[in-house]
PQR file of N, CA, C, O and H, with PARSE charges and radii, in Angstrom:
ATOM      1  N   MET A   1     -65.768 -36.290  62.950 -0.4000 1.5000
ATOM      2  CA  MET A   1     -64.870 -36.537  61.838 -0.0000 2.0000
ATOM      3  C   MET A   1     -64.422 -38.002  61.880  0.5500 1.7000
ATOM      4  O   MET A   1     -64.161 -38.542  62.955 -0.5500 1.4000
ATOM      5  N   THR A   2     -64.336 -38.636  60.719 -0.4000 1.5000
ATOM      6  CA  THR A   2     -63.937 -40.032  60.655 -0.0000 2.0000
ATOM      7  C   THR A   2     -62.455 -40.159  60.346  0.5500 1.7000
ATOM      8  O   THR A   2     -61.805 -39.197  59.937 -0.5500 1.4000
ATOM      9  H   THR A   2     -64.548 -38.197  59.846  0.4000 1.0000
ATOM     10  N   ASP A   3     -61.941 -41.347  60.546 -0.4000 1.5000
ATOM     11  CA  ASP A   3     -60.540 -41.610  60.252 -0.0000 2.0000
ATOM     12  C   ASP A   3     -60.327 -42.103  58.829  0.5500 1.7000
ATOM     13  O   ASP A   3     -59.194 -42.377  58.436 -0.5500 1.4000
ATOM     14  H   ASP A   3     -62.469 -42.129  60.878  0.4000 1.0000
ATOM     15  N   HIS A   4     -61.407 -42.220  58.045 -0.4000 1.5000
ATOM     16  CA  HIS A   4     -61.307 -42.727  56.687 -0.0000 2.0000
ATOM     17  C   HIS A   4     -60.702 -41.674  55.767  0.5500 1.7000
ATOM     18  O   HIS A   4     -61.035 -40.491  55.850 -0.5500 1.4000
ATOM     19  H   HIS A   4     -62.328 -41.997  58.365  0.4000 1.0000
ATOM     20  N   ALA A   5     -59.822 -42.116  54.904 -0.4000 1.5000
ATOM     21  CA  ALA A   5     -59.195 -41.210  53.947 -0.0000 2.0000
ATOM     22  C   ALA A   5     -60.196 -40.845  52.861  0.5500 1.7000
ATOM     23  O   ALA A   5     -61.039 -41.655  52.475 -0.5500 1.4000
ATOM     24  H   ALA A   5     -59.552 -43.076  54.837  0.4000 1.0000
ATOM     25  N   ASN A   6     -60.093 -39.638  52.387 -0.4000 1.5000
ATOM     26  CA  ASN A   6     -60.939 -39.183  51.297 -0.0000 2.0000
ATOM     27  C   ASN A   6     -60.364 -39.731  49.994  0.5500 1.7000
ATOM     28  O   ASN A   6     -59.229 -39.413  49.643 -0.5500 1.4000
ATOM     29  H   ASN A   6     -59.409 -38.980  52.700  0.4000 1.0000
ATOM     30  N   PRO A   7     -61.136 -40.558  49.265 -0.5600 1.5000
ATOM     31  CA  PRO A   7     -60.594 -41.155  48.042  0.2800 2.0000
ATOM     32  C   PRO A   7     -60.222 -40.138  46.967  0.5500 1.7000
ATOM     33  O   PRO A   7     -59.420 -40.434  46.081 -0.5500 1.4000
ATOM     34  N   LYS A   8     -60.799 -38.951  47.042 -0.4000 1.5000
ATOM     35  CA  LYS A   8     -60.466 -37.927  46.059 -0.0000 2.0000
ATOM     36  C   LYS A   8     -59.130 -37.261  46.356  0.5500 1.7000
ATOM     37  O   LYS A   8     -58.514 -36.683  45.460 -0.5500 1.4000
ATOM     38  H   LYS A   8     -61.450 -38.711  47.761  0.4000 1.0000
ATOM     39  N   THR A   9     -58.674 -37.335  47.608 -0.4000 1.5000
ATOM     40  CA  THR A   9     -57.395 -36.724  47.958 -0.0000 2.0000
ATOM     41  C   THR A   9     -56.314 -37.763  48.206  0.5500 1.7000
ATOM     42  O   THR A   9     -55.139 -37.415  48.325 -0.5500 1.4000
ATOM     43  H   THR A   9     -59.174 -37.804  48.336  0.4000 1.0000
ATOM     44  N   GLU A  10     -56.690 -39.023  48.284 -0.4000 1.5000
ATOM     45  CA  GLU A  10     -55.730 -40.108  48.493 -0.0000 2.0000
ATOM     46  C   GLU A  10     -55.607 -40.910  47.203  0.5500 1.7000
ATOM     47  O   GLU A  10     -56.469 -41.742  46.919 -0.5500 1.4000
ATOM     48  H   GLU A  10     -57.644 -39.306  48.188  0.4000 1.0000
ATOM     49  N   PRO A  11     -54.554 -40.681  46.413 -0.5600 1.5000
ATOM     50  CA  PRO A  11     -54.440 -41.344  45.110  0.2800 2.0000
ATOM     51  C   PRO A  11     -54.216 -42.846  45.189  0.5500 1.7000
ATOM     52  O   PRO A  11     -54.462 -43.547  44.208 -0.5500 1.4000
ATOM     53  N   PHE A  12     -53.757 -43.363  46.327 -0.4000 1.5000
ATOM     54  CA  PHE A  12     -53.459 -44.787  46.433 -0.0000 2.0000
ATOM     55  C   PHE A  12     -54.597 -45.511  47.142  0.5500 1.7000
ATOM     56  O   PHE A  12     -54.458 -45.959  48.280 -0.5500 1.4000
ATOM     57  H   PHE A  12     -53.558 -42.794  47.124  0.4000 1.0000
ATOM     58  N   SER A  13     -55.710 -45.612  46.453 -0.4000 1.5000
ATOM     59  CA  SER A  13     -56.889 -46.267  46.994 -0.0000 2.0000
ATOM     60  C   SER A  13     -56.893 -47.736  46.600  0.5500 1.7000
ATOM     61  O   SER A  13     -55.894 -48.245  46.092 -0.5500 1.4000
ATOM     62  H   SER A  13     -55.822 -45.248  45.528  0.4000 1.0000
ATOM     63  N   ASN A  14     -57.994 -48.412  46.827 -0.4000 1.5000
ATOM     64  CA  ASN A  14     -58.124 -49.819  46.457 -0.0000 2.0000
ATOM     65  C   ASN A  14     -57.973 -50.035  44.958  0.5500 1.7000
ATOM     66  O   ASN A  14     -57.647 -51.139  44.524 -0.5500 1.4000
ATOM     67  H   ASN A  14     -58.806 -47.999  47.240  0.4000 1.0000
ATOM     68  N   ALA A  15     -58.203 -49.007  44.171 -0.4000 1.5000
ATOM     69  CA  ALA A  15     -58.051 -49.130  42.720 -0.0000 2.0000
ATOM     70  C   ALA A  15     -56.608 -49.438  42.348  0.5500 1.7000
ATOM     71  O   ALA A  15     -56.344 -49.934  41.253 -0.5500 1.4000
ATOM     72  H   ALA A  15     -58.468 -48.110  44.524  0.4000 1.0000
ATOM     73  N   GLU A  16     -55.674 -49.150  43.245 -0.4000 1.5000
ATOM     74  CA  GLU A  16     -54.263 -49.384  42.983 -0.0000 2.0000
ATOM     75  C   GLU A  16     -53.802 -50.751  43.483  0.5500 1.7000
ATOM     76  O   GLU A  16     -52.640 -51.113  43.293 -0.5500 1.4000
ATOM     77  H   GLU A  16     -55.889 -48.747  44.135  0.4000 1.0000
ATOM     78  N   LYS A  17     -54.687 -51.514  44.115 -0.4000 1.5000
ATOM     79  CA  LYS A  17     -54.320 -52.804  44.680 -0.0000 2.0000
ATOM     80  C   LYS A  17     -54.006 -53.809  43.576  0.5500 1.7000
ATOM     81  O   LYS A  17     -54.652 -53.816  42.527 -0.5500 1.4000
ATOM     82  H   LYS A  17     -55.631 -51.221  44.269  0.4000 1.0000
ATOM     83  N   ASP A  18     -53.015 -54.650  43.820 -0.4000 1.5000
ATOM     84  CA  ASP A  18     -52.641 -55.706  42.883 -0.0000 2.0000
ATOM     85  C   ASP A  18     -53.831 -56.636  42.659  0.5500 1.7000
ATOM     86  O   ASP A  18     -54.447 -57.082  43.627 -0.5500 1.4000
ATOM     87  H   ASP A  18     -52.491 -54.644  44.671  0.4000 1.0000
ATOM     88  N   PRO A  19     -54.164 -56.936  41.410 -0.5600 1.5000
ATOM     89  CA  PRO A  19     -55.297 -57.835  41.137  0.2800 2.0000
ATOM     90  C   PRO A  19     -55.191 -59.185  41.836  0.5500 1.7000
ATOM     91  O   PRO A  19     -56.213 -59.817  42.105 -0.5500 1.4000
ATOM     92  N   ASP A  20     -53.976 -59.638  42.136 -0.4000 1.5000
ATOM     93  CA  ASP A  20     -53.812 -60.901  42.860 -0.0000 2.0000
ATOM     94  C   ASP A  20     -54.349 -60.803  44.287  0.5500 1.7000
ATOM     95  O   ASP A  20     -54.646 -61.820  44.914 -0.5500 1.4000
ATOM     96  H   ASP A  20     -53.146 -59.125  41.918  0.4000 1.0000
ATOM     97  N   ASP A  21     -54.472 -59.581  44.795 -0.4000 1.5000
ATOM     98  CA  ASP A  21     -54.950 -59.373  46.161 -0.0000 2.0000
ATOM     99  C   ASP A  21     -56.435 -59.036  46.231  0.5500 1.7000
ATOM    100  O   ASP A  21     -56.972 -58.858  47.325 -0.5500 1.4000
ATOM    101  H   ASP A  21     -54.230 -58.755  44.285  0.4000 1.0000
ATOM    102  N   TRP A  22     -57.111 -58.945  45.086 -0.4000 1.5000
ATOM    103  CA  TRP A  22     -58.532 -58.621  45.081 -0.0000 2.0000
ATOM    104  C   TRP A  22     -59.333 -59.770  45.672  0.5500 1.7000
ATOM    105  O   TRP A  22     -59.059 -60.933  45.373 -0.5500 1.4000
ATOM    106  H   TRP A  22     -56.675 -59.089  44.197  0.4000 1.0000
ATOM    107  N   THR A  23     -60.317 -59.460  46.507 -0.4000 1.5000
ATOM    108  CA  THR A  23     -61.168 -60.515  47.062 -0.0000 2.0000
ATOM    109  C   THR A  23     -62.114 -61.073  46.012  0.5500 1.7000
ATOM    110  O   THR A  23     -62.580 -62.204  46.147 -0.5500 1.4000
ATOM    111  H   THR A  23     -60.539 -58.516  46.750  0.4000 1.0000
ATOM    112  N   THR A  24     -62.407 -60.305  44.971 -0.4000 1.5000
ATOM    113  CA  THR A  24     -63.298 -60.779  43.896 -0.0000 2.0000
ATOM    114  C   THR A  24     -62.529 -61.069  42.619  0.5500 1.7000
ATOM    115  O   THR A  24     -63.130 -61.202  41.553 -0.5500 1.4000
ATOM    116  H   THR A  24     -62.029 -59.386  44.861  0.4000 1.0000
ATOM    117  N   GLY A  25     -61.226 -61.167  42.709 -0.4000 1.5000
ATOM    118  CA  GLY A  25     -60.388 -61.344  41.530 -0.0000 2.0000
ATOM    119  C   GLY A  25     -60.602 -62.640  40.776  0.5500 1.7000
ATOM    120  O   GLY A  25     -60.256 -62.743  39.599 -0.5500 1.4000
ATOM    121  H   GLY A  25     -60.738 -61.059  43.575  0.4000 1.0000
ATOM    122  N   ASP A  26     -61.180 -63.645  41.458 -0.4000 1.5000
ATOM    123  CA  ASP A  26     -61.398 -64.929  40.790 -0.0000 2.0000
ATOM    124  C   ASP A  26     -62.791 -65.054  40.192  0.5500 1.7000
ATOM    125  O   ASP A  26     -63.154 -66.108  39.670 -0.5500 1.4000
ATOM    126  H   ASP A  26     -61.462 -63.560  42.414  0.4000 1.0000
ATOM    127  N   GLU A  27     -63.570 -63.982  40.266 -0.4000 1.5000
ATOM    128  CA  GLU A  27     -64.897 -63.973  39.635 -0.0000 2.0000
ATOM    129  C   GLU A  27     -64.738 -63.669  38.146  0.5500 1.7000
ATOM    130  O   GLU A  27     -63.694 -63.184  37.708 -0.5500 1.4000
ATOM    131  H   GLU A  27     -63.275 -63.126  40.690  0.4000 1.0000
ATOM    132  N   ALA A  28     -65.777 -63.958  37.385 -0.4000 1.5000
ATOM    133  CA  ALA A  28     -65.759 -63.666  35.948 -0.0000 2.0000
ATOM    134  C   ALA A  28     -65.567 -62.163  35.733  0.5500 1.7000
ATOM    135  O   ALA A  28     -66.055 -61.341  36.509 -0.5500 1.4000
ATOM    136  H   ALA A  28     -66.624 -64.351  37.741  0.4000 1.0000
ATOM    137  N   MET A  29     -64.845 -61.826  34.660 -0.4000 1.5000
ATOM    138  CA  MET A  29     -64.629 -60.408  34.378 -0.0000 2.0000
ATOM    139  C   MET A  29     -65.966 -59.706  34.139  0.5500 1.7000
ATOM    140  O   MET A  29     -66.958 -60.331  33.762 -0.5500 1.4000
ATOM    141  H   MET A  29     -64.449 -62.493  34.030  0.4000 1.0000
ATOM    142  N   THR A  30     -65.965 -58.410  34.364 -0.4000 1.5000
ATOM    143  CA  THR A  30     -67.174 -57.619  34.188 -0.0000 2.0000
ATOM    144  C   THR A  30     -67.424 -57.378  32.696  0.5500 1.7000
ATOM    145  O   THR A  30     -66.539 -57.584  31.864 -0.5500 1.4000
ATOM    146  H   THR A  30     -65.159 -57.902  34.669  0.4000 1.0000
ATOM    147  N   GLY A  31     -68.618 -56.949  32.381 -0.4000 1.5000
ATOM    148  CA  GLY A  31     -68.950 -56.609  31.007 -0.0000 2.0000
ATOM    149  C   GLY A  31     -68.084 -55.480  30.479  0.5500 1.7000
ATOM    150  O   GLY A  31     -67.674 -55.490  29.318 -0.5500 1.4000
ATOM    151  H   GLY A  31     -69.337 -56.781  33.056  0.4000 1.0000
ATOM    152  N   ALA A  32     -67.808 -54.506  31.338 -0.4000 1.5000
ATOM    153  CA  ALA A  32     -66.970 -53.379  30.928 -0.0000 2.0000
ATOM    154  C   ALA A  32     -65.548 -53.850  30.636  0.5500 1.7000
ATOM    155  O   ALA A  32     -64.934 -53.413  29.662 -0.5500 1.4000
ATOM    156  H   ALA A  32     -68.142 -54.498  32.281  0.4000 1.0000
ATOM    157  N   GLN A  33     -65.025 -54.740  31.478 -0.4000 1.5000
ATOM    158  CA  GLN A  33     -63.684 -55.276  31.233 -0.0000 2.0000
ATOM    159  C   GLN A  33     -63.657 -56.039  29.911  0.5500 1.7000
ATOM    160  O   GLN A  33     -62.735 -55.878  29.112 -0.5500 1.4000
ATOM    161  H   GLN A  33     -65.524 -55.094  32.269  0.4000 1.0000
ATOM    162  N   ALA A  34     -64.672 -56.867  29.687 -0.4000 1.5000
ATOM    163  CA  ALA A  34     -64.730 -57.683  28.467 -0.0000 2.0000
ATOM    164  C   ALA A  34     -64.762 -56.794  27.224  0.5500 1.7000
ATOM    165  O   ALA A  34     -64.051 -57.051  26.253 -0.5500 1.4000
ATOM    166  H   ALA A  34     -65.422 -56.997  30.336  0.4000 1.0000
ATOM    167  N   SER A  35     -65.581 -55.760  27.260 -0.4000 1.5000
ATOM    168  CA  SER A  35     -65.706 -54.862  26.121 -0.0000 2.0000
ATOM    169  C   SER A  35     -64.387 -54.159  25.826  0.5500 1.7000
ATOM    170  O   SER A  35     -63.946 -54.120  24.677 -0.5500 1.4000
ATOM    171  H   SER A  35     -66.158 -55.551  28.049  0.4000 1.0000
ATOM    172  N   TYR A  36     -63.762 -53.610  26.850 -0.4000 1.5000
ATOM    173  CA  TYR A  36     -62.499 -52.883  26.666 -0.0000 2.0000
ATOM    174  C   TYR A  36     -61.383 -53.841  26.254  0.5500 1.7000
ATOM    175  O   TYR A  36     -60.568 -53.519  25.390 -0.5500 1.4000
ATOM    176  H   TYR A  36     -64.121 -53.643  27.783  0.4000 1.0000
ATOM    177  N   LEU A  37     -61.353 -55.011  26.873 -0.4000 1.5000
ATOM    178  CA  LEU A  37     -60.323 -55.989  26.539 -0.0000 2.0000
ATOM    179  C   LEU A  37     -60.461 -56.470  25.100  0.5500 1.7000
ATOM    180  O   LEU A  37     -59.457 -56.691  24.423 -0.5500 1.4000
ATOM    181  H   LEU A  37     -62.015 -55.272  27.575  0.4000 1.0000
ATOM    182  N   LYS A  38     -61.683 -56.633  24.632 -0.4000 1.5000
ATOM    183  CA  LYS A  38     -61.903 -57.035  23.242 -0.0000 2.0000
ATOM    184  C   LYS A  38     -61.360 -55.970  22.301  0.5500 1.7000
ATOM    185  O   LYS A  38     -60.695 -56.294  21.317 -0.5500 1.4000
ATOM    186  H   LYS A  38     -62.498 -56.453  25.182  0.4000 1.0000
ATOM    187  N   THR A  39     -61.636 -54.707  22.590 -0.4000 1.5000
ATOM    188  CA  THR A  39     -61.133 -53.605  21.772 -0.0000 2.0000
ATOM    189  C   THR A  39     -59.612 -53.575  21.768  0.5500 1.7000
ATOM    190  O   THR A  39     -58.990 -53.461  20.712 -0.5500 1.4000
ATOM    191  H   THR A  39     -62.176 -54.443  23.389  0.4000 1.0000
ATOM    192  N   LEU A  40     -59.011 -53.680  22.960 -0.4000 1.5000
ATOM    193  CA  LEU A  40     -57.551 -53.659  23.050 -0.0000 2.0000
ATOM    194  C   LEU A  40     -56.932 -54.852  22.334  0.5500 1.7000
ATOM    195  O   LEU A  40     -55.909 -54.716  21.663 -0.5500 1.4000
ATOM    196  H   LEU A  40     -59.516 -53.774  23.817  0.4000 1.0000
ATOM    197  N   SER A  41     -57.549 -56.019  22.476 -0.4000 1.5000
ATOM    198  CA  SER A  41     -57.040 -57.227  21.829 -0.0000 2.0000
ATOM    199  C   SER A  41     -57.017 -57.063  20.313  0.5500 1.7000
ATOM    200  O   SER A  41     -56.048 -57.437  19.653 -0.5500 1.4000
ATOM    201  H   SER A  41     -58.380 -56.130  23.022  0.4000 1.0000
ATOM    202  N   GLU A  42     -58.094 -56.502  19.772 -0.4000 1.5000
ATOM    203  CA  GLU A  42     -58.168 -56.279  18.327 -0.0000 2.0000
ATOM    204  C   GLU A  42     -57.087 -55.302  17.874  0.5500 1.7000
ATOM    205  O   GLU A  42     -56.432 -55.531  16.857 -0.5500 1.4000
ATOM    206  H   GLU A  42     -58.881 -56.198  20.309  0.4000 1.0000
ATOM    207  N   GLU A  43     -56.897 -54.216  18.620 -0.4000 1.5000
ATOM    208  CA  GLU A  43     -55.892 -53.220  18.262 -0.0000 2.0000
ATOM    209  C   GLU A  43     -54.473 -53.789  18.340  0.5500 1.7000
ATOM    210  O   GLU A  43     -53.603 -53.427  17.547 -0.5500 1.4000
ATOM    211  H   GLU A  43     -57.429 -54.030  19.446  0.4000 1.0000
ATOM    212  N   ALA A  44     -54.255 -54.681  19.303 -0.4000 1.5000
ATOM    213  CA  ALA A  44     -52.923 -55.242  19.496 -0.0000 2.0000
ATOM    214  C   ALA A  44     -52.674 -56.488  18.650  0.5500 1.7000
ATOM    215  O   ALA A  44     -51.558 -57.006  18.618 -0.5500 1.4000
ATOM    216  H   ALA A  44     -54.961 -54.975  19.947  0.4000 1.0000
ATOM    217  N   GLY A  45     -53.715 -56.971  17.961 -0.4000 1.5000
ATOM    218  CA  GLY A  45     -53.570 -58.177  17.168 -0.0000 2.0000
ATOM    219  C   GLY A  45     -53.419 -59.425  18.022  0.5500 1.7000
ATOM    220  O   GLY A  45     -52.799 -60.404  17.608 -0.5500 1.4000
ATOM    221  H   GLY A  45     -54.622 -56.550  17.986  0.4000 1.0000
ATOM    222  N   GLU A  46     -53.990 -59.379  19.215 -0.4000 1.5000
ATOM    223  CA  GLU A  46     -53.912 -60.487  20.164 -0.0000 2.0000
ATOM    224  C   GLU A  46     -55.267 -61.186  20.235  0.5500 1.7000
ATOM    225  O   GLU A  46     -56.297 -60.559  19.987 -0.5500 1.4000
ATOM    226  H   GLU A  46     -54.494 -58.583  19.551  0.4000 1.0000
ATOM    227  N   PRO A  47     -55.281 -62.480  20.572 -0.5600 1.5000
ATOM    228  CA  PRO A  47     -56.564 -63.168  20.734  0.2800 2.0000
ATOM    229  C   PRO A  47     -57.304 -62.668  21.973  0.5500 1.7000
ATOM    230  O   PRO A  47     -56.686 -62.319  22.978 -0.5500 1.4000
ATOM    231  N   PHE A  48     -58.618 -62.639  21.891 -0.4000 1.5000
ATOM    232  CA  PHE A  48     -59.456 -62.224  23.018 -0.0000 2.0000
ATOM    233  C   PHE A  48     -59.928 -63.472  23.752  0.5500 1.7000
ATOM    234  O   PHE A  48     -60.524 -64.359  23.143 -0.5500 1.4000
ATOM    235  H   PHE A  48     -59.120 -62.922  21.074  0.4000 1.0000
ATOM    236  N   ASP A  49     -59.667 -63.548  25.054 -0.4000 1.5000
ATOM    237  CA  ASP A  49     -60.073 -64.684  25.889 -0.0000 2.0000
ATOM    238  C   ASP A  49     -61.241 -64.252  26.760  0.5500 1.7000
ATOM    239  O   ASP A  49     -61.068 -63.484  27.706 -0.5500 1.4000
ATOM    240  H   ASP A  49     -59.183 -62.827  25.549  0.4000 1.0000
ATOM    241  N   ASP A  50     -62.438 -64.750  26.436 -0.4000 1.5000
ATOM    242  CA  ASP A  50     -63.626 -64.337  27.189 -0.0000 2.0000
ATOM    243  C   ASP A  50     -63.827 -65.140  28.469  0.5500 1.7000
ATOM    244  O   ASP A  50     -64.865 -65.012  29.117 -0.5500 1.4000
ATOM    245  H   ASP A  50     -62.579 -65.374  25.667  0.4000 1.0000
ATOM    246  N   THR A  51     -62.853 -65.962  28.843 -0.4000 1.5000
ATOM    247  CA  THR A  51     -62.982 -66.768  30.062 -0.0000 2.0000
ATOM    248  C   THR A  51     -62.134 -66.229  31.212  0.5500 1.7000
ATOM    249  O   THR A  51     -62.059 -66.863  32.264 -0.5500 1.4000
ATOM    250  H   THR A  51     -62.009 -66.066  28.317  0.4000 1.0000
ATOM    251  N   LEU A  52     -61.499 -65.083  31.033 -0.4000 1.5000
ATOM    252  CA  LEU A  52     -60.629 -64.535  32.076 -0.0000 2.0000
ATOM    253  C   LEU A  52     -61.403 -64.129  33.317  0.5500 1.7000
ATOM    254  O   LEU A  52     -62.580 -63.775  33.243 -0.5500 1.4000
ATOM    255  H   LEU A  52     -61.560 -64.568  30.177  0.4000 1.0000
ATOM    256  N   THR A  53     -60.733 -64.183  34.457 -0.4000 1.5000
ATOM    257  CA  THR A  53     -61.300 -63.679  35.706 -0.0000 2.0000
ATOM    258  C   THR A  53     -61.112 -62.165  35.761  0.5500 1.7000
ATOM    259  O   THR A  53     -60.418 -61.590  34.922 -0.5500 1.4000
ATOM    260  H   THR A  53     -59.777 -64.470  34.518  0.4000 1.0000
ATOM    261  N   LYS A  54     -61.727 -61.526  36.743 -0.4000 1.5000
ATOM    262  CA  LYS A  54     -61.551 -60.079  36.909 -0.0000 2.0000
ATOM    263  C   LYS A  54     -60.084 -59.715  37.065  0.5500 1.7000
ATOM    264  O   LYS A  54     -59.599 -58.775  36.435 -0.5500 1.4000
ATOM    265  H   LYS A  54     -62.291 -61.993  37.425  0.4000 1.0000
ATOM    266  N   GLY A  55     -59.378 -60.465  37.909 -0.4000 1.5000
ATOM    267  CA  GLY A  55     -57.973 -60.176  38.150 -0.0000 2.0000
ATOM    268  C   GLY A  55     -57.118 -60.371  36.913  0.5500 1.7000
ATOM    269  O   GLY A  55     -56.284 -59.527  36.586 -0.5500 1.4000
ATOM    270  H   GLY A  55     -59.773 -61.228  38.421  0.4000 1.0000
ATOM    271  N   ASP A  56     -57.328 -61.495  36.217 -0.4000 1.5000
ATOM    272  CA  ASP A  56     -56.542 -61.762  35.009 -0.0000 2.0000
ATOM    273  C   ASP A  56     -56.884 -60.777  33.895  0.5500 1.7000
ATOM    274  O   ASP A  56     -56.008 -60.371  33.132 -0.5500 1.4000
ATOM    275  H   ASP A  56     -58.005 -62.181  36.483  0.4000 1.0000
ATOM    276  N   ALA A  57     -58.156 -60.393  33.803 -0.4000 1.5000
ATOM    277  CA  ALA A  57     -58.550 -59.408  32.790 -0.0000 2.0000
ATOM    278  C   ALA A  57     -57.868 -58.074  33.060  0.5500 1.7000
ATOM    279  O   ALA A  57     -57.420 -57.401  32.132 -0.5500 1.4000
ATOM    280  H   ALA A  57     -58.868 -60.723  34.423  0.4000 1.0000
ATOM    281  N   SER A  58     -57.790 -57.693  34.330 -0.4000 1.5000
ATOM    282  CA  SER A  58     -57.128 -56.440  34.679 -0.0000 2.0000
ATOM    283  C   SER A  58     -55.661 -56.462  34.269  0.5500 1.7000
ATOM    284  O   SER A  58     -55.150 -55.484  33.723 -0.5500 1.4000
ATOM    285  H   SER A  58     -58.153 -58.239  35.085  0.4000 1.0000
ATOM    286  N   LYS A  59     -54.986 -57.574  34.530 -0.4000 1.5000
ATOM    287  CA  LYS A  59     -53.578 -57.698  34.143 -0.0000 2.0000
ATOM    288  C   LYS A  59     -53.423 -57.660  32.625  0.5500 1.7000
ATOM    289  O   LYS A  59     -52.498 -57.032  32.109 -0.5500 1.4000
ATOM    290  H   LYS A  59     -55.401 -58.369  34.973  0.4000 1.0000
ATOM    291  N   GLN A  60     -54.323 -58.330  31.911 -0.4000 1.5000
ATOM    292  CA  GLN A  60     -54.260 -58.351  30.448 -0.0000 2.0000
ATOM    293  C   GLN A  60     -54.527 -56.958  29.884  0.5500 1.7000
ATOM    294  O   GLN A  60     -53.882 -56.542  28.922 -0.5500 1.4000
ATOM    295  H   GLN A  60     -55.075 -58.840  32.330  0.4000 1.0000
ATOM    296  N   ILE A  61     -55.470 -56.243  30.478 -0.4000 1.5000
ATOM    297  CA  ILE A  61     -55.753 -54.869  30.045 -0.0000 2.0000
ATOM    298  C   ILE A  61     -54.498 -54.015  30.223  0.5500 1.7000
ATOM    299  O   ILE A  61     -54.137 -53.258  29.321 -0.5500 1.4000
ATOM    300  H   ILE A  61     -55.993 -56.581  31.260  0.4000 1.0000
ATOM    301  N   ASP A  62     -53.831 -54.125  31.370 -0.4000 1.5000
ATOM    302  CA  ASP A  62     -52.608 -53.352  31.606 -0.0000 2.0000
ATOM    303  C   ASP A  62     -51.552 -53.666  30.554  0.5500 1.7000
ATOM    304  O   ASP A  62     -50.905 -52.764  30.021 -0.5500 1.4000
ATOM    305  H   ASP A  62     -54.124 -54.739  32.102  0.4000 1.0000
ATOM    306  N   ALA A  63     -51.384 -54.954  30.259 -0.4000 1.5000
ATOM    307  CA  ALA A  63     -50.374 -55.364  29.279 -0.0000 2.0000
ATOM    308  C   ALA A  63     -50.709 -54.837  27.887  0.5500 1.7000
ATOM    309  O   ALA A  63     -49.830 -54.356  27.173 -0.5500 1.4000
ATOM    310  H   ALA A  63     -51.909 -55.686  30.692  0.4000 1.0000
ATOM    311  N   LEU A  64     -51.971 -54.929  27.508 -0.4000 1.5000
ATOM    312  CA  LEU A  64     -52.364 -54.474  26.174 -0.0000 2.0000
ATOM    313  C   LEU A  64     -52.364 -52.954  26.072  0.5500 1.7000
ATOM    314  O   LEU A  64     -52.105 -52.410  24.999 -0.5500 1.4000
ATOM    315  H   LEU A  64     -52.685 -55.320  28.088  0.4000 1.0000
ATOM    316  N   GLN A  65     -52.650 -52.259  27.171 -0.4000 1.5000
ATOM    317  CA  GLN A  65     -52.545 -50.796  27.160 -0.0000 2.0000
ATOM    318  C   GLN A  65     -51.113 -50.381  26.886  0.5500 1.7000
ATOM    319  O   GLN A  65     -50.862 -49.441  26.132 -0.5500 1.4000
ATOM    320  H   GLN A  65     -52.861 -52.700  28.043  0.4000 1.0000
ATOM    321  N   ALA A  66     -50.174 -51.086  27.501 -0.4000 1.5000
ATOM    322  CA  ALA A  66     -48.759 -50.774  27.274 -0.0000 2.0000
ATOM    323  C   ALA A  66     -48.383 -51.056  25.826  0.5500 1.7000
ATOM    324  O   ALA A  66     -47.643 -50.286  25.214 -0.5500 1.4000
ATOM    325  H   ALA A  66     -50.377 -51.849  28.113  0.4000 1.0000
ATOM    326  N   LYS A  67     -48.887 -52.152  25.279 -0.4000 1.5000
ATOM    327  CA  LYS A  67     -48.558 -52.543  23.910 -0.0000 2.0000
ATOM    328  C   LYS A  67     -49.160 -51.584  22.891  0.5500 1.7000
ATOM    329  O   LYS A  67     -48.525 -51.272  21.883 -0.5500 1.4000
ATOM    330  H   LYS A  67     -49.489 -52.777  25.776  0.4000 1.0000
ATOM    331  N   THR A  68     -50.383 -51.113  23.146 -0.4000 1.5000
ATOM    332  CA  THR A  68     -51.078 -50.265  22.180 -0.0000 2.0000
ATOM    333  C   THR A  68     -50.859 -48.772  22.422  0.5500 1.7000
ATOM    334  O   THR A  68     -51.205 -47.950  21.574 -0.5500 1.4000
ATOM    335  H   THR A  68     -50.898 -51.367  23.965  0.4000 1.0000
ATOM    336  N   GLY A  69     -50.284 -48.418  23.575 -0.4000 1.5000
ATOM    337  CA  GLY A  69     -50.082 -47.005  23.894 -0.0000 2.0000
ATOM    338  C   GLY A  69     -51.332 -46.343  24.445  0.5500 1.7000
ATOM    339  O   GLY A  69     -51.403 -45.116  24.512 -0.5500 1.4000
ATOM    340  H   GLY A  69     -50.003 -49.085  24.264  0.4000 1.0000
ATOM    341  N   ARG A  70     -52.320 -47.139  24.840 -0.4000 1.5000
ATOM    342  CA  ARG A  70     -53.533 -46.601  25.463 -0.0000 2.0000
ATOM    343  C   ARG A  70     -53.366 -46.604  26.981  0.5500 1.7000
ATOM    344  O   ARG A  70     -52.433 -47.196  27.524 -0.5500 1.4000
ATOM    345  H   ARG A  70     -52.262 -48.135  24.785  0.4000 1.0000
ATOM    346  N   GLY A  71     -54.288 -45.931  27.637 -0.4000 1.5000
ATOM    347  CA  GLY A  71     -54.328 -46.005  29.095 -0.0000 2.0000
ATOM    348  C   GLY A  71     -53.546 -44.905  29.775  0.5500 1.7000
ATOM    349  O   GLY A  71     -52.936 -44.047  29.138 -0.5500 1.4000
ATOM    350  H   GLY A  71     -55.046 -45.450  27.196  0.4000 1.0000
ATOM    351  N   ALA A  72     -53.589 -44.963  31.104 -0.4000 1.5000
ATOM    352  CA  ALA A  72     -52.955 -43.951  31.929 -0.0000 2.0000
ATOM    353  C   ALA A  72     -51.443 -43.962  31.737  0.5500 1.7000
ATOM    354  O   ALA A  72     -50.818 -45.019  31.659 -0.5500 1.4000
ATOM    355  H   ALA A  72     -54.086 -45.660  31.622  0.4000 1.0000
ATOM    356  N   GLY A  73     -50.888 -42.802  31.665 -0.4000 1.5000
ATOM    357  CA  GLY A  73     -49.446 -42.666  31.559 -0.0000 2.0000
ATOM    358  C   GLY A  73     -48.897 -42.858  30.157  0.5500 1.7000
ATOM    359  O   GLY A  73     -47.683 -42.806  29.957 -0.5500 1.4000
ATOM    360  H   GLY A  73     -51.396 -41.943  31.728  0.4000 1.0000
ATOM    361  N   ASN A  74     -49.767 -43.077  29.187 -0.4000 1.5000
ATOM    362  CA  ASN A  74     -49.301 -43.287  27.815 -0.0000 2.0000
ATOM    363  C   ASN A  74     -49.636 -42.115  26.936  0.5500 1.7000
ATOM    364  O   ASN A  74     -49.316 -42.124  25.748 -0.5500 1.4000
ATOM    365  H   ASN A  74     -50.753 -43.118  29.349  0.4000 1.0000
TER
END
C-alpha cells in the first residue's frame, strides 16, 4: 500500500492549488482555457486577451465565472 492520497477521495488535490503556485503557471494558456475564456468573455461583455498565461487565464476564468454565474458553486 502506498502513502499517496486517492485523488477521488481527497477533494483538495493539486487542482485546488493557487495559480500563483503552479510550476507551469507562466506558460501560455492551453487551448481549452482559451476556448472557455473566449466564451466567458463574450458572455460577460469583457475583452478576450489571448496572451494570458495558464495561471492568469485560470484567475480570469474564475472571475468571469463569478460574473456570469457559470462554474462550480453557481
